[in-house]
C-alpha angles and dihedrals in degrees: 000000000000118000122225108272092012114124123223090225139010117272115226125199102232136145106221122169109239137169117222118199128182148107116316123224090250089064092258126104131256139204117192131182108213143135141252125250096191131005134199138168086263099051142293145266108241136179109242136180097185117097108250131168129224110268093024120139118232135167118242119202120196102221091203099058100014094233119146129212133183111234140179123227102244101169137018122190127199120289117257121178090348095307133096129195103244123190114217123196119198113235086227129025109264116176089163090063090078107046094207095061116097126206090257090063090067090063115094115258118232 
């Protein structure tokens, strides 16, 4: 059982180029080339200019290995200079999505 404040997997500060696609808040679609701030086996924190809503499903594409993963918007920070920090949670754990994450990084840290 997960403890309060305990992460499911380690967060790693890493700038990885990604493409995020989904439905825009104006009922259109968006495709944005951006980058990660942190990564983990369960998702990433990215900088995003597109208007997204909490709980919204988007597709994330790792530009380095061309893998795609469905994710849910779990956090949205305030907009600064046209970009917001957006926390994306993969719909299924995917440590192989980020090539630098080893199997040990999926274990909770104490």
